N, CA, C and O atoms as CSV, one atom per row, in Angstrom:
chain,resi,resn,atom,element,x,y,z
A,1,MET,N,N,24.493,5.749,-22.477
A,1,MET,CA,C,24.294,6.351,-21.110
A,1,MET,C,C,23.647,5.479,-20.478
A,1,MET,O,O,23.239,4.440,-20.997
A,2,ASN,N,N,23.439,5.879,-19.001
A,2,ASN,CA,C,22.758,5.092,-18.040
A,2,ASN,C,C,21.351,5.629,-18.091
A,2,ASN,O,O,21.169,6.836,-18.248
A,3,ALA,N,N,20.330,4.772,-17.964
A,3,ALA,CA,C,18.938,5.141,-17.746
A,3,ALA,C,C,18.086,4.019,-16.748
A,3,ALA,O,O,18.330,2.813,-16.764
A,4,LEU,N,N,17.183,4.574,-15.997
A,4,LEU,CA,C,16.369,3.600,-15.299
A,4,LEU,C,C,15.155,3.180,-16.338
A,4,LEU,O,O,14.289,3.974,-16.706
A,5,VAL,N,N,15.216,2.177,-16.636
A,5,VAL,CA,C,14.108,1.476,-17.741
A,5,VAL,C,C,13.004,0.788,-16.836
A,5,VAL,O,O,13.130,0.325,-15.703
A,6,LEU,N,N,11.949,0.847,-17.609
A,6,LEU,CA,C,10.813,-0.128,-17.012
A,6,LEU,C,C,10.707,-1.142,-18.213
A,6,LEU,O,O,10.454,-0.866,-19.386
A,7,ASP,N,N,10.964,-2.414,-17.640
A,7,ASP,CA,C,11.099,-3.185,-18.654
A,7,ASP,C,C,10.370,-4.529,-18.014
A,7,ASP,O,O,10.844,-5.177,-17.081
A,8,LYS,N,N,8.975,-4.857,-18.778
A,8,LYS,CA,C,8.456,-6.110,-18.309
A,8,LYS,C,C,7.890,-6.064,-16.890
A,8,LYS,O,O,7.691,-7.087,-16.234
A,9,GLY,N,N,7.647,-4.859,-16.460
A,9,GLY,CA,C,7.255,-4.595,-15.074
A,9,GLY,C,C,8.230,-4.379,-14.149
A,9,GLY,O,O,7.844,-4.596,-13.000
A,10,ARG,N,N,9.235,-4.066,-14.244
A,10,ARG,CA,C,10.660,-4.225,-13.584
A,10,ARG,C,C,11.384,-3.088,-13.958
A,10,ARG,O,O,11.701,-2.787,-15.109
A,11,LEU,N,N,11.663,-2.386,-12.790
A,11,LEU,CA,C,12.775,-0.929,-13.239
A,11,LEU,C,C,14.175,-1.674,-12.896
A,11,LEU,O,O,14.432,-2.330,-11.886
A,12,MET,N,N,14.926,-1.424,-13.893
A,12,MET,CA,C,16.318,-1.758,-14.086
A,12,MET,C,C,17.275,-0.439,-14.607
A,12,MET,O,O,16.894,0.479,-15.334
A,13,LEU,N,N,18.495,-0.606,-14.074
A,13,LEU,CA,C,19.278,0.427,-14.514
A,13,LEU,C,C,19.973,-0.323,-15.698
A,13,LEU,O,O,20.521,-1.425,-15.654
A,14,LYS,N,N,19.831,0.514,-16.760
A,14,LYS,CA,C,20.713,-0.250,-17.920
A,14,LYS,C,C,21.460,0.981,-18.626
A,14,LYS,O,O,21.167,2.172,-18.513
A,15,ASP,N,N,22.476,0.422,-19.368
A,15,ASP,CA,C,23.260,1.284,-20.437
A,15,ASP,C,C,22.574,1.336,-21.981
A,15,ASP,O,O,22.835,0.422,-22.763
A,16,ILE,N,N,21.816,2.282,-22.325
A,16,ILE,CA,C,21.143,2.304,-23.412
A,16,ILE,C,C,21.977,3.419,-24.335
A,16,ILE,O,O,22.582,4.348,-23.800
A,17,PRO,N,N,21.941,3.218,-25.833
A,17,PRO,CA,C,22.280,4.361,-26.828
A,17,PRO,C,C,21.632,5.627,-26.563
A,17,PRO,O,O,20.426,5.801,-26.388
A,18,SER,N,N,22.728,6.658,-26.549
A,18,SER,CA,C,22.405,8.183,-26.256
A,18,SER,C,C,21.205,8.467,-27.836
A,18,SER,O,O,21.223,7.979,-28.966
A,19,PRO,N,N,20.506,9.233,-27.322
A,19,PRO,CA,C,19.397,9.661,-28.570
A,19,PRO,C,C,20.320,10.490,-29.439
A,19,PRO,O,O,21.316,11.080,-29.020
A,20,VAL,N,N,19.925,10.478,-30.584
A,20,VAL,CA,C,20.636,11.375,-31.922
A,20,VAL,C,C,19.530,12.440,-32.262
A,20,VAL,O,O,18.601,12.096,-32.992
A,21,PRO,N,N,19.582,13.541,-31.833
A,21,PRO,CA,C,18.609,14.658,-32.391
A,21,PRO,C,C,18.329,14.817,-33.859
A,21,PRO,O,O,19.289,14.784,-34.629
A,22,LEU,N,N,17.147,14.983,-34.313
A,22,LEU,CA,C,16.935,15.620,-35.634
A,22,LEU,C,C,17.801,16.714,-35.759
A,22,LEU,O,O,18.530,17.180,-34.883
A,23,LYS,N,N,17.610,17.229,-37.370
A,23,LYS,CA,C,18.085,18.508,-37.487
A,23,LYS,C,C,17.573,19.798,-36.754
A,23,LYS,O,O,18.197,20.726,-36.241
A,24,GLU,N,N,16.358,19.572,-36.863
A,24,GLU,CA,C,15.536,20.761,-36.017
A,24,GLU,C,C,15.365,20.520,-34.427
A,24,GLU,O,O,14.615,21.239,-33.767
A,25,GLU,N,N,16.023,19.585,-33.919
A,25,GLU,CA,C,16.021,19.191,-32.487
A,25,GLU,C,C,17.335,19.666,-31.592
A,25,GLU,O,O,18.377,20.072,-32.107
A,26,ILE,N,N,17.139,19.561,-30.346
A,26,ILE,CA,C,18.147,19.813,-29.610
A,26,ILE,C,C,18.353,18.697,-28.697
A,26,ILE,O,O,17.351,18.008,-28.507
A,27,LEU,N,N,19.467,18.343,-28.061
A,27,LEU,CA,C,19.578,17.231,-27.177
A,27,LEU,C,C,20.077,18.012,-25.899
A,27,LEU,O,O,20.904,18.910,-26.056
A,28,LEU,N,N,19.654,17.735,-24.768
A,28,LEU,CA,C,19.654,18.207,-23.246
A,28,LEU,C,C,20.690,17.130,-22.664
A,28,LEU,O,O,20.711,15.957,-23.035
A,29,ARG,N,N,21.406,17.593,-21.861
A,29,ARG,CA,C,21.797,16.645,-20.744
A,29,ARG,C,C,20.872,16.791,-19.314
A,29,ARG,O,O,20.848,17.766,-18.563
A,30,VAL,N,N,20.178,15.609,-19.189
A,30,VAL,CA,C,19.275,15.667,-17.930
A,30,VAL,C,C,20.054,15.558,-16.689
A,30,VAL,O,O,20.739,14.545,-16.546
A,31,LEU,N,N,20.048,16.542,-15.683
A,31,LEU,CA,C,20.585,16.509,-14.670
A,31,LEU,C,C,19.767,15.759,-13.595
A,31,LEU,O,O,20.370,14.834,-13.051
A,32,LYS,N,N,18.526,15.990,-13.202
A,32,LYS,CA,C,17.565,15.329,-12.460
A,32,LYS,C,C,16.467,15.102,-13.076
A,32,LYS,O,O,16.123,15.953,-13.895
A,33,ALA,N,N,15.607,13.918,-12.874
A,33,ALA,CA,C,14.296,13.564,-13.289
A,33,ALA,C,C,13.705,13.279,-12.259
A,33,ALA,O,O,14.242,12.584,-11.397
A,34,GLY,N,N,12.141,13.890,-12.107
A,34,GLY,CA,C,11.192,13.569,-11.086
A,34,GLY,C,C,10.414,12.151,-11.529
A,34,GLY,O,O,10.291,11.726,-12.678
A,35,ILE,N,N,10.037,11.680,-10.574
A,35,ILE,CA,C,8.861,10.609,-10.791
A,35,ILE,C,C,7.611,11.143,-10.081
A,35,ILE,O,O,7.542,11.604,-8.941
A,36,CYS,N,N,6.643,10.989,-10.984
A,36,CYS,CA,C,5.122,11.675,-10.615
A,36,CYS,C,C,4.077,10.581,-10.279
A,36,CYS,O,O,4.634,9.484,-10.273
A,37,SER,N,N,2.934,10.511,-10.036
A,37,SER,CA,C,2.006,9.712,-10.035
A,37,SER,C,C,1.932,8.895,-11.232
A,37,SER,O,O,1.791,7.676,-11.134
A,38,THR,N,N,2.015,9.472,-12.342
A,38,THR,CA,C,1.663,8.673,-13.574
A,38,THR,C,C,2.777,7.692,-13.802
A,38,THR,O,O,2.536,6.593,-14.301
A,39,ASP,N,N,4.153,8.106,-13.405
A,39,ASP,CA,C,5.349,7.198,-13.546
A,39,ASP,C,C,4.952,6.039,-12.396
A,39,ASP,O,O,4.904,4.913,-12.891
A,40,LEU,N,N,4.759,6.074,-11.457
A,40,LEU,CA,C,4.025,5.130,-10.147
A,40,LEU,C,C,2.902,4.321,-10.844
A,40,LEU,O,O,2.846,3.150,-10.467
A,41,GLU,N,N,2.095,4.650,-11.676
A,41,GLU,CA,C,1.136,3.903,-12.140
A,41,GLU,C,C,1.666,2.928,-13.359
A,41,GLU,O,O,1.083,1.873,-13.612
A,42,MET,N,N,2.474,3.240,-13.871
A,42,MET,CA,C,3.161,2.523,-15.079
A,42,MET,C,C,3.711,1.296,-14.456
A,42,MET,O,O,3.476,0.147,-14.827
A,43,VAL,N,N,4.643,1.745,-13.239
A,43,VAL,CA,C,5.600,0.665,-12.477
A,43,VAL,C,C,4.722,-0.232,-11.726
A,43,VAL,O,O,5.155,-1.349,-11.443
A,44,LYS,N,N,3.353,0.168,-11.309
A,44,LYS,CA,C,2.583,-0.886,-10.771
A,44,LYS,C,C,1.765,-1.433,-11.702
A,44,LYS,O,O,0.869,-2.200,-11.348
A,45,GLY,N,N,1.954,-1.130,-12.931
A,45,GLY,CA,C,1.301,-2.158,-14.102
A,45,GLY,C,C,-0.352,-1.740,-14.409
A,45,GLY,O,O,-1.200,-2.444,-14.958
A,46,TYR,N,N,-0.480,-0.534,-13.932
A,46,TYR,CA,C,-1.660,0.059,-14.159
A,46,TYR,C,C,-2.089,0.571,-15.750
A,46,TYR,O,O,-3.169,0.641,-16.336
A,47,MET,N,N,-0.932,0.831,-16.063
A,47,MET,CA,C,-0.760,1.572,-17.619
A,47,MET,C,C,0.285,0.787,-18.177
A,47,MET,O,O,1.250,0.365,-17.540
A,48,ASP,N,N,0.003,0.552,-19.722
A,48,ASP,CA,C,1.052,-0.223,-20.556
A,48,ASP,C,C,1.849,0.672,-20.832
A,48,ASP,O,O,1.489,1.711,-21.387
A,49,PHE,N,N,3.388,0.356,-20.401
A,49,PHE,CA,C,4.419,1.334,-20.737
A,49,PHE,C,C,5.441,0.430,-20.623
A,49,PHE,O,O,5.322,-0.494,-19.818
A,50,GLU,N,N,6.662,0.567,-21.455
A,50,GLU,CA,C,8.070,0.085,-21.323
A,50,GLU,C,C,8.899,1.023,-22.068
A,50,GLU,O,O,8.761,1.399,-23.232
A,51,GLY,N,N,9.884,1.377,-21.107
A,51,GLY,CA,C,10.786,2.508,-21.575
A,51,GLY,C,C,11.469,3.197,-20.471
A,51,GLY,O,O,11.596,2.651,-19.376
A,52,VAL,N,N,11.950,4.476,-20.739
A,52,VAL,CA,C,12.323,5.213,-19.615
A,52,VAL,C,C,11.297,6.079,-18.885
A,52,VAL,O,O,10.777,6.944,-19.590
A,53,PRO,N,N,11.015,6.032,-17.967
A,53,PRO,CA,C,9.855,6.699,-17.164
A,53,PRO,C,C,10.443,8.100,-16.811
A,53,PRO,O,O,11.667,8.088,-16.944
A,54,GLY,N,N,9.933,9.342,-16.390
A,54,GLY,CA,C,10.138,10.198,-15.805
A,54,GLY,C,C,10.049,11.265,-16.921
A,54,GLY,O,O,10.774,11.055,-17.894
A,55,HIS,N,N,9.384,12.222,-16.936
A,55,HIS,CA,C,9.028,13.302,-18.016
A,55,HIS,C,C,9.197,14.748,-17.129
A,55,HIS,O,O,9.089,15.772,-17.803
A,56,GLU,N,N,9.411,14.885,-15.916
A,56,GLU,CA,C,9.585,16.160,-15.125
A,56,GLU,C,C,11.230,16.217,-14.862
A,56,GLU,O,O,11.729,15.613,-13.912
A,57,PHE,N,N,11.829,16.811,-15.569
A,57,PHE,CA,C,13.344,16.734,-15.514
A,57,PHE,C,C,13.843,18.398,-15.581
A,57,PHE,O,O,13.158,19.405,-15.754
A,58,VAL,N,N,15.141,18.262,-15.396
A,58,VAL,CA,C,15.985,19.422,-15.296
A,58,VAL,C,C,17.094,19.355,-16.262
A,58,VAL,O,O,17.904,18.428,-16.233
A,59,GLY,N,N,17.149,20.296,-17.099
A,59,GLY,CA,C,18.448,20.223,-17.988
A,59,GLY,C,C,19.430,21.033,-17.817
A,59,GLY,O,O,20.430,20.948,-18.529
């Protein structure tokens, strides 16, 4: 799946493996993801984070 990934302080569009849900979980297809001020702090380097930002989504 394609995802916007924060890697070493840079945002990059990458093809990453799709997550596999555990037995008691479900997998949602995210249509849109919002970027909030916390995500911007991570991109600016004020917070230690590497991965897929964006936790405000619509499934």
